[in-house]
N, C-alpha and C positions, 0 to 999 in steps of 0.2 A: 504494500500500500504506500501511497505517497506520504511524505513528511509534511505535516501541517505547520505553517509558519505562525509566528506570534501575531502577525498582521491578520491572518485568516481567522485565528482564534478570537481576536478582538472583534472581527466582523461578525462571527457567529454569535458572540455574546450580545452585540448591539442589535442584530437583526432578529434573532430568535429567542430573546431573553425570556419571554413568557409562554413560549410554545411547549406544551408538554409532550413527552415521549412515553407511550404506554409500553410497559415491558411484557409484551407477549412472548411466547416461547421462541418465536422466530427472532425477535429483537434481542432477547437474552443471548441466543446463540451467536448472532451477528456482532453484537457489541462485546462479547467475551465476558459478560457479567458472571462472576462466580457467586452463585446464590448462597452458598454455605458460608461465605465470608461477609455477608451483609448483616449488620445489626445496629440497634439503637443503644446509645450509651448515655447514662444519666447518673451523676454522682458516683462514678467509679464502677457501677454495675452495668451489665449489658443484656439486651434482650434480642434474640434472633428475630428477624423480620423479613417480610417479602416486599420488595419495591413494586408497587402497582404502577406508578408513573412519577416522572420528575421533569421539571423544567430547570432553568438556571436560577429560579427564584423560590420555588416551593416543590414539595414532594407529597405524595400520598403513599402510605405504607400500610401493610397488614401485619399486626403484631398481637401475640398473646400477652395480655397485660397481667396475667397471674404472676405473682411474685412481687407485687407492690409497685408496679410502674407508675400508676396514677399518683400514689402517695409520694414517691420519689420526685416525680415531676413537679408536684405542688411545692415541695421543699426547695427545689431548684428554680423556682419561678418559671417553670415550663421550659427551661433552657436545656437542650440536649445536643448530642452529636450523632450524625448518621454516617456510618462507616460503609464505604464501597470497596469492592475488590474486583479487578478486571484482569483477564489474561492478556498478556502482551506478546504479540507475534515474534518480536525481536529480542525478548528477554526470557530467561528461565524463571525468574520470580514474578509473581503477579504485581500489578500496580494497585496499591491500596492508599486510601486517604479518608479523612474525616471532613464533614461539612457541618459547621455550627448551625443550629436551627432552634426555632421556638415552636412548641406544640400549640396548634390553633384549636384543636378539639379532638374528642374521641367520639366514635359512633359504632355501635355493634355491627359486626360483619354479617351475622344472621341471628335470629332469635333463639336458635337452639343452643348456642354457646356464647354466652354474654362476655366471656373472657377474651374472645377473639375480636379485635377492633380495627376499624379503619382509623388511622391517625393522620391528620393533616399537619404538615410542617412548613413553616415559613423560614427560609434560609436567612441567617443573620449576617452572612458574609458572601462575597462572590465565591462561587465554587472554584476548585483548582482547575488549571488549564486542561488537565487530562479529561475531566468530566465534560468541560465545554467542547473539547475536540471530539469526543465520542458522540455526544448528543448532537452536536452541530452537523457532523457528517451524516447522521441518520436523518435529521430533519431536512437537510439540503437534498439528500438523495430522494426522499419522499416527494419533495416539491419538483425536482428535476425529472423524476420518473413519469410525471404527468406533463410537465411543460416541454420536456425535450424527448418525449417518448419515441419520436420517429427519427431522431438523429442516428444515422447509421455509421458504424466504425468499420472501415475496411481492415480485415485481419491480414496483416503482414508480419514478418518476423519482428519488426520494431514495435508495432502496436500490440502484438501478442505479448511481448515482454512488459510493456507499460501497462497493459490491461491486467496482467497477472494470470494469463491463460496458460494452463499446463501444456497444451499442444493444439495445433490447428486440426489435427486428425482426431475424429471422435466417432460416436455412434448415434444413430437415430433408430427409433423403433416405430415402424409404420404398422399400425394396428397390431402392435405386439411383436412384429417380426424385426429382428435386429438387422441393420444395414450400415456398412461403413460409409463415412462421408468426410468431407473437408469443409471447415468453416470458411465461408466467403466474407460475411460481414455479420455484425451483431449490433443490437440496440436494446433499449429498455423493453421494447414491445415485441421484438421478434429477432429472427436470424435468417440468413440465407446460407444454404449449404449446397455443395456439388456432390453428386452421387450417381452411381449406375442406376438407370431406370428409365421407364417411359413415362413422360410427363402426364399424359391423359389418365394413366392409372393411379397417379398420386394425388391429383387435385381433390381438395376437400376431404382428404383422408385425415383422421386423427393421428397425431404423431407426438412422440416424446423424444426430446433431444437431451443428450448427456454432455455436460461441459465440465472439464477439469479446471480447477482454479488453484492458484498458488497464493501463499502469504495471506492467510493460512491455507494449507493444502486441503482441499476437499473436492468432492465430485457432486455436482448438483444435477437434478433432472427437472426439466420444465416441459409441461404438456402444451400442446398447441394444435393448430390446423394448417394444412398446406393450402395457401390462398393463391399462389401464383407460381408459374414455372417459366423457364426460359431455356432456349437451346444454348449449348456451349460450343462456340465456333471450333470447327475442326474435329469435334468428337461426338459422333452420332450416338455413341453408347452412353453418353453422360447427359445429365440434366441439372439445371440449377433451380432449386425450389425455395420459395419464400415461405417461412413459417411465422404465423401470427400466434404469439403466446396466449395461453389462458392466464389472464392477469393474476388470478388467485393462486397460481402455482409458481409464480416467479419468486425465488428466495431473496431475502434482503441481502445476503452476502453477494449474490450476483449483481444486484442493483448497485451495491457499494463499489464494486469493481468498475462498472460502467461509469458511475458518477465520478470516481477518482480520476479515471482517464480523461473524461471531458473537462474536468477541472485543470488537469495538467496542460491540456491543449489551450484552454482559455488563458492560463498564466503565461504560456510561452508566446501567445499571440499568433499561433499557427493553426491553420485549418487542416493540416495533414492528418489523414485518418478519418476525417469526418465527411469525406466526399461520398457521393452516392454512387456506388459501383454499379457497373452494368455487366451483363452476361458475356460480353466480348472481352472481358478482362479476367479470364479464368485463373484461379489458383492452380498450383501444380496438380494435375489431375491424378486420381487414384489409378491403380493398375486396371487394365481392360477386363481382366477376368471378374466374374461375378463375385462380390464380396460375401464373406460368410455372414 
C-alpha cells in the first residue's frame, strides 16, 4: 500500500472529521483491527469492548458494564481511554494506541441482558495519525468507489506493481467452470479479461473472477456478469470480455487497492494507467490450447 503523507492525513482529518466508519466484519478485516486488543480503560481498570463505529471525533462501542464500569466512570467524571490495536503490513508488532474520551451515555444493547450496553464516547483529543490514516483511507475509498467507479486501470507490469496485484494471470469461473485468463484492465465496478472462448456463448453469463492481491497477501473472489465482448486482433481463438461486478460482492480490500492506485496517479499528476483500453491493445495472450 502507498505511504500516506502528513499532508494527506491532515486533509483526511479536515474533510472527514465527523464521518463515521461502521466496523462491519469486512471493514474489520480490511482495516486490520485486532478485536481482542480493543478495550475501554477507566481509573486503571479495563473492560473488553466491541467498536461499533468511530469517526475522528466520537465513537460508539458495545461493552459489558458488569464489574463496576458505571461507578468507575462516575468517579472519573466520565473520562476514559479507548484502546485500539491494528495489524501493520510492514511490521511484526501491531500498532496500538489510546484515544482520550468522555462517556456521553449508556443504553442497553437489548432487554435480555441489561449489563451489555451501547456506550457513546466523545473524543477529548485529536486521534493519533494512525487512526486518521486508517479511517481516512476507508472513507475516501467508499466515496471514490461511487464517484470514480468507471475509471479503468490498464494492467501493465508497472501498474500491476503499484496496484499490488499478485499477477496478471488469474482464473474466472463461468457458471462454475474454471477458465484461465489474463487481466486486461480493472476498476471499482468491473474488469476486462482475455481468455479462450467464443464471445456469443459468454455474454450475460454469471461469472466469478479470482484476483490475487499483495500487501497484505490475499486472494479475493468477486461475482459479476459478462456484459460485453470484443475480438482480439490476430487471435480468433481469444476473446476479451467485460465483467460488471455484483457490487455486494466487491471486498473492501480490493477497493482499497484501486483507490490507493488512483491516489498515486493523482499525486504524480499522471494519467498513465487510467486510459480506457481497447481490444486492439491485447495483453500477452495465453497459450492457444484450451485452458484447464
